[in-house]
C-alpha positions as CSV (number, residue, x, y, z in Angstrom):
1,M,-10.5,36.8,18.3
2,R,-11.6,39.1,15.5
3,A,-13.3,36.2,13.7
4,W,-15.5,35.7,16.8
5,L,-16.3,39.4,17.2
6,R,-17.2,39.7,13.5
7,N,-19.6,36.7,13.9
8,P,-21.9,37.2,17.0
9,R,-23.5,33.8,16.5
10,L,-20.1,32.1,16.5
11,F,-19.1,34.1,19.5
12,W,-22.2,33.1,21.4
13,N,-22.0,29.4,20.6
14,S,-18.4,29.4,21.6
15,F,-19.2,31.1,24.9
16,Q,-21.8,28.4,25.7
17,Y,-19.2,25.6,25.3
18,I,-16.6,27.5,27.4
19,S,-19.1,28.2,30.2
20,G,-20.6,24.7,30.2
21,L,-24.1,25.8,29.1
22,R,-24.0,23.4,26.2
23,I,-22.7,19.8,26.2
24,S,-19.5,19.4,24.4
25,R,-19.2,17.0,21.4
26,L,-15.4,16.6,22.1
27,V,-14.0,13.6,23.8
28,R,-10.5,13.0,25.1
29,L,-9.5,9.4,25.7
30,T,-6.0,9.9,27.1
31,R,-4.0,12.8,28.4
32,R,-0.6,13.1,26.7
33,P,1.0,16.3,28.1
34,D,4.4,15.3,26.7
35,A,3.1,14.6,23.2
36,T,4.8,16.5,20.4
37,Y,1.6,17.6,18.6
38,R,-2.0,18.3,19.4
39,A,-4.8,17.1,17.1
40,I,-8.5,17.2,16.7
41,A,-9.6,13.9,15.1
42,F,-12.9,14.5,13.2
43,G,-14.9,11.8,11.5
44,V,-13.1,8.7,13.0
45,P,-15.6,6.0,13.6
46,E,-16.1,5.7,17.3
47,E,-15.4,2.0,17.4
48,H,-11.9,2.8,16.1
49,W,-11.0,5.7,18.4
50,D,-8.8,3.6,20.7
51,A,-6.9,2.0,17.8
52,F,-6.4,5.3,15.9
53,E,-5.1,7.0,19.0
54,A,-2.7,4.1,19.6
55,A,-1.5,4.3,16.0
56,Y,-0.3,7.9,16.5
57,P,1.2,8.3,20.0
58,E,3.0,11.5,19.0
59,Y,-0.4,13.3,19.0
60,E,-2.4,14.4,22.0
61,M,-5.7,13.6,20.4
62,I,-9.2,14.9,21.0
63,F,-12.0,13.2,19.1
64,A,-14.9,15.2,17.6
65,R,-18.2,13.5,17.3
66,P,-19.8,13.7,13.8
67,D,-22.6,16.0,14.9
68,I,-20.3,18.6,16.4
69,M,-21.2,22.2,15.6
70,A,-18.7,24.2,13.5
71,S,-18.4,26.8,16.3
72,E,-17.2,24.2,18.8
73,L,-14.8,22.6,16.3
74,R,-13.4,26.1,15.5
75,L,-13.0,26.8,19.2
76,A,-11.1,23.5,19.6
77,L,-8.7,24.4,16.8
78,A,-7.9,27.8,18.3
79,P,-4.8,26.8,20.3
80,K,-1.6,27.2,18.4
81,N,0.1,24.1,16.8
82,T,-3.2,22.2,16.6
83,V,-3.9,20.2,13.5
84,L,-7.3,18.9,12.2
85,L,-7.2,15.2,11.3
86,A,-10.2,14.9,8.9
87,F,-11.0,11.2,8.6
88,D,-12.5,9.9,5.4
89,G,-16.2,10.7,5.4
90,A,-16.0,13.6,7.8
91,P,-18.7,16.3,7.0
92,Q,-16.9,18.7,4.6
93,R,-19.3,21.6,5.2
94,T,-18.5,21.6,8.9
95,I,-14.8,21.5,8.2
96,Q,-15.1,24.4,5.7
97,V,-17.0,26.6,8.2
98,A,-14.8,25.7,11.1
99,T,-11.5,26.5,9.3
100,H,-12.7,29.5,7.2
101,M,-10.1,32.3,7.4
102,F,-8.4,30.2,10.1
103,D,-4.7,29.4,10.0
104,V,-5.0,25.7,10.8
105,L,-3.5,22.6,9.0
106,V,-6.0,20.0,7.8
107,F,-4.6,16.5,7.2
108,H,-6.5,13.7,5.6
109,A,-6.8,10.5,7.7
110,S,-8.1,7.2,6.6
111,F,-7.8,3.5,6.8
112,A,-4.6,2.3,5.1
113,P,-4.6,1.3,1.4
114,V,-3.7,-2.2,2.7
115,P,-6.4,-2.0,5.4
116,M,-5.5,-5.1,7.5
117,L,-2.7,-7.6,8.1
118,E,-2.9,-11.1,9.7
119,R,-0.6,-13.2,11.7
120,G,-2.1,-16.6,12.5
121,E,-5.3,-15.9,14.3
122,D,-4.4,-12.3,15.0
123,S,-5.3,-9.3,12.9
124,A,-4.2,-5.7,12.7
125,R,-6.0,-2.6,11.3
126,G,-4.1,-0.1,9.3
127,F,-4.4,3.7,9.3
128,M,-2.8,6.5,7.2
129,I,-2.4,10.2,7.5
130,D,-1.8,12.1,4.2
131,T,-0.8,15.7,4.6
132,M,-1.9,16.7,1.1
133,G,-5.3,15.2,0.4
134,D,-7.6,12.2,0.0
135,W,-5.8,9.4,-1.7
136,L,-9.1,7.7,-2.6
137,K,-9.8,10.5,-5.1
138,A,-8.1,10.0,-8.5
139,R,-6.3,12.8,-10.3
140,R,-5.3,14.5,-7.0
141,Q,-1.7,14.7,-6.0
142,T,-1.2,13.3,-2.6
143,E,1.7,12.5,-0.3
144,V,1.2,8.8,-1.2
145,S,1.6,9.5,-5.0
146,I,4.7,11.6,-4.3
147,F,6.3,8.8,-2.3
148,L,5.6,6.2,-4.9
149,D,6.9,8.4,-7.7
150,N,10.1,9.7,-6.0
151,L,11.2,7.8,-2.9
152,D,14.6,6.2,-3.7
153,L,14.7,2.7,-2.1
154,S,18.1,1.8,-3.4
155,G,20.4,0.8,-0.5
156,R,17.4,0.1,1.8
157,D,18.0,-3.6,1.7
158,R,16.6,-4.3,5.1
159,L,13.4,-2.5,4.3
160,L,13.0,-4.4,1.0
161,A,13.8,-7.7,2.8
162,A,11.1,-7.1,5.4
163,S,8.7,-6.3,2.5
164,R,9.6,-9.5,0.7
165,H,9.2,-11.5,4.0
166,L,5.7,-10.2,4.4
167,L,4.8,-11.2,0.9
168,E,6.4,-14.6,1.3
169,A,4.6,-15.2,4.6
170,T,1.3,-14.9,2.8
171,A,0.1,-18.2,1.4
172,P,-0.4,-18.4,-2.4
173,M,-4.0,-17.6,-3.3
174,P,-6.0,-20.2,-5.2
175,T,-6.9,-19.0,-8.7
176,G,-9.7,-19.6,-11.2
177,E,-10.8,-18.6,-14.6
178,G,-13.2,-15.9,-13.6
179,C,-13.1,-12.1,-14.2
180,L,-13.9,-10.1,-11.1
181,I,-15.6,-6.8,-11.7
182,L,-15.1,-4.4,-8.9
183,Q,-17.8,-1.7,-8.6
184,S,-16.7,1.8,-7.5
185,V,-16.9,2.5,-3.8
186,S,-18.7,5.7,-4.6
187,T,-22.3,4.8,-5.1
188,S,-22.9,8.2,-6.9
189,V,-20.8,7.2,-9.9
190,R,-21.5,3.5,-10.1
191,A,-24.0,3.8,-12.9
192,N,-21.5,5.7,-15.0
193,D,-18.7,3.3,-14.3
194,E,-20.7,0.1,-14.8
195,S,-20.9,0.2,-18.6
196,A,-17.1,1.0,-18.9
197,L,-16.3,-1.9,-16.6
198,R,-18.5,-4.3,-18.6
199,T,-16.9,-3.2,-21.8
200,L,-13.4,-4.0,-20.4
201,A,-14.6,-7.3,-19.0
202,A,-16.1,-8.3,-22.4
203,D,-12.6,-8.2,-23.9
204,I,-11.3,-10.5,-21.2
205,A,-13.8,-13.2,-20.5
206,P,-17.4,-14.2,-21.5
207,P,-20.2,-12.9,-19.3
208,E,-20.8,-16.3,-17.7
209,A,-17.3,-16.0,-16.2
210,W,-17.9,-12.6,-14.7
211,V,-18.0,-12.2,-10.9
212,I,-19.4,-8.9,-9.8
213,F,-18.5,-7.5,-6.4
214,D,-20.5,-4.5,-5.2
215,G,-20.2,-5.0,-1.4
216,A,-17.7,-2.2,-0.8
217,T,-18.8,1.4,-0.3
218,Q,-17.0,4.6,0.7
219,N,-17.5,3.8,4.4
220,S,-17.2,0.0,4.4
221,W,-14.5,-1.0,1.9
222,S,-11.9,-1.5,4.6
223,A,-14.0,-3.5,7.1
224,P,-12.6,-6.9,7.7
225,D,-15.7,-8.8,6.7
226,V,-15.9,-6.9,3.4
227,V,-12.2,-7.5,2.7
228,L,-12.5,-11.2,3.4
229,D,-15.6,-11.5,1.3
230,Y,-13.8,-9.8,-1.5
231,L,-10.8,-12.1,-1.2
232,S,-13.0,-15.2,-1.2
233,K,-14.3,-14.1,-4.6
234,L,-10.9,-13.1,-5.8
235,A,-9.7,-16.7,-5.2
236,G,-11.9,-17.8,-8.1
237,C,-10.6,-15.2,-10.6
238,N,-7.4,-14.6,-12.4
239,T,-8.3,-11.0,-13.6
240,V,-9.8,-8.0,-11.9
241,V,-11.4,-5.1,-13.6
242,A,-11.8,-1.8,-11.7
243,V,-12.0,1.9,-12.0
244,D,-10.4,3.0,-8.8
245,N,-11.7,0.7,-6.1
246,P,-9.0,0.5,-3.4
247,L,-9.6,-3.2,-2.9
248,A,-8.1,-3.8,-6.4
249,L,-4.7,-3.0,-4.8
250,L,-4.8,-6.2,-2.8
251,A,-5.3,-8.1,-6.1
252,V,-2.2,-6.4,-7.4
253,L,-0.2,-7.6,-4.3
254,Y,-1.6,-11.1,-4.8
255,G,-0.2,-11.1,-8.3
256,R,-3.5,-11.0,-10.2
257,R,-3.8,-9.2,-13.5
258,V,-5.6,-6.0,-12.7
259,V,-7.1,-3.9,-15.5
260,V,-7.8,-0.3,-14.4
261,S,-9.9,2.3,-16.3
262,G,-9.4,5.1,-13.7
263,R,-6.3,6.7,-12.3
264,P,-5.9,5.5,-8.7
265,F,-2.6,6.3,-7.0
266,W,-1.3,2.7,-7.5
267,A,-1.9,2.6,-11.3
268,G,0.8,3.3,-13.9
269,F,3.7,1.7,-12.0
270,G,4.0,-1.5,-14.2
271,L,1.9,-3.6,-11.9
272,T,-1.5,-3.0,-13.6
273,S,-2.9,-3.0,-17.1
274,D,-4.1,0.5,-17.6
275,A,-6.9,1.3,-20.0
276,N,-5.9,5.0,-19.9
277,I,-2.4,6.4,-20.0
278,V,-1.1,7.0,-16.5
279,K,2.4,8.6,-16.6
280,R,4.7,7.9,-13.8
281,R,8.4,8.5,-13.3
282,R,9.3,4.9,-12.8
283,D,8.0,1.3,-12.4
284,L,7.7,-0.4,-9.0
285,S,7.9,-4.0,-7.9
286,Q,5.4,-5.6,-5.4
287,Q,8.1,-5.4,-2.8
288,E,8.7,-1.7,-3.3
289,M,5.0,-1.0,-3.3
290,V,4.6,-2.9,0.0
291,A,7.7,-1.2,1.5
292,I,6.3,2.3,0.8
293,L,2.6,1.7,1.6
294,V,2.8,-0.8,4.5
295,F,6.1,0.0,6.2
296,I,6.6,3.7,5.6
297,L,3.2,5.4,5.2
298,S,0.9,3.3,7.3
299,R,0.5,2.4,10.9
300,Y,-1.0,-0.9,12.1
301,V,-2.6,-1.6,15.5
302,D,-3.5,-5.1,16.7
303,E,-6.8,-6.1,18.5
304,G,-5.3,-5.1,21.8
305,N,-4.7,-1.6,20.5
306,R,-0.9,-2.1,20.4
307,L,1.2,-0.6,17.6
308,I,2.8,-3.4,15.7
309,D,5.6,-3.8,13.3
310,P,4.6,-5.5,10.0
311,A,8.0,-7.0,9.8
312,D,7.2,-9.2,12.8
313,D,5.8,-12.1,10.7
314,W,2.7,-10.4,9.6
315,A,1.1,-11.2,6.2
316,L,-1.5,-10.0,3.8
317,P,-5.1,-10.8,4.9
318,G,-7.5,-13.5,4.0
319,F,-5.7,-16.8,3.7
320,V,-4.0,-19.4,5.9
321,R,-0.3,-18.6,6.1
322,L,2.2,-21.1,5.0
323,P,3.6,-23.5,7.6
324,H,6.6,-22.0,9.3
325,D,9.0,-24.5,7.8
326,A,7.8,-23.8,4.3
327,T,8.0,-20.0,4.8
328,T,11.6,-20.4,6.1
329,A,12.6,-22.6,3.2
330,R,11.4,-20.0,0.7
331,S,13.0,-17.1,2.5
332,D,16.3,-18.2,3.9
333,Q,18.0,-15.2,2.3
334,V,15.2,-12.9,3.5
335,D,15.5,-14.1,7.1
336,S,19.3,-13.5,7.1
337,A,18.7,-9.9,5.8
338,R,15.8,-9.1,8.2
339,P,16.5,-6.4,10.7
340,D,17.4,-7.4,14.3
341,D,15.5,-4.4,15.6
342,A,12.1,-4.4,14.0
343,G,11.4,-0.9,15.1
344,T,14.2,0.3,12.7
345,V,12.2,-0.9,9.7
346,G,8.7,0.0,10.7
347,H,7.1,3.4,10.2
348,E,9.9,5.4,8.6
349,R,8.0,8.7,8.7
C-alpha cells in the first residue's frame, strides 16, 4: 500500500482499474479456484493462450495483453503467492516498473528448446518455465543449465528408455554434403556474428556448399513453418555452424556435426564441436539430453490443447516416422522397458 501512496499516479491508475473507469488489459480464460498457484502470464502470444494454460494446470492463470500499463500489472501482482510468468519477448521496461520494490517472483516462460513433436499427422507444441532466467541468452546460468550439469540419471532406466524410444521413432534424416550456416535469432547481433560464422564455415566446406538459413528470429524461431523449413535445409547438409541459434539443438539430436562459436546451454556436453572452451561437469548422450529437455523440463500440448506425454509414440519433428514394424524391430528392448504408466515418465518437475 505504501508504494501506491508514494506514487500518486500509480495510485490513480490503479483506482481506475478497480472502479471500472478504465478497460482492463487482463484476461482470464478459465477459473481454477483449486489451483495450487496463481500466475500472471505476460507476453504469451494470444494464439497460444489456450495451449499455454493447458500446459500448466497447476496455475490459475490470468493473461496480460502486451500493451498493459505497468500500474495495472502491478495491481494484478499484489495478491500474495502470485508469480509473474514473463514470456520471451515481454516488454522488459513494463516488467521492471511493475515489479520495482515489489516482493514478487518473476519466472521466464518460453517455447521449449525442442519446440514441437510429431506423431503421424498430429503435432504438439512445447513450453518451458525457467525459474532463473532466459535460456536463450548465453553466459547466463539458468535452471536448464543446472539440470544438464547436475541431474543424476543413473537408475532412471524407464526415463532413458522412453527417451531412446522417442529418438528411434524418428525416421533417419537424409544427409548431404552441404554446410548449413545458422544466423543468430537476434537481428541486432547478426552483422557481428556473420563474419565469425563464415570463417568457421570456410574451414569445413567451400562457399559453393554453404546453405545460409536466416529465417529464424527471436519471435519466430519456434514456429512450425520455420522449424520445418529449417529441417528441409538441414536434410541436405552434414554440418551446421551456429553461434547460439536454438534450432541448432535439433541438428544435435538428429546426429549432425554442429560447430558452435557461442555458449548456448547445450554446448560443451560432448555433442557439439565448440570453437570456444565451454567447461561442463560431464558429457551427455542424446538420450540424456532428450530425457532432461523433453521429458523433465518441458510440457507439450497437442492441437486440441491436451497435455500429452512424449513417451506415447511421439517423435522429433519434420520427417515421416518409420513404419511401426520397423520401429518395433529397432526397439524391442526399448519397448520392454517402456513404462506402463506414461504419466510416471512425463514431466518430472
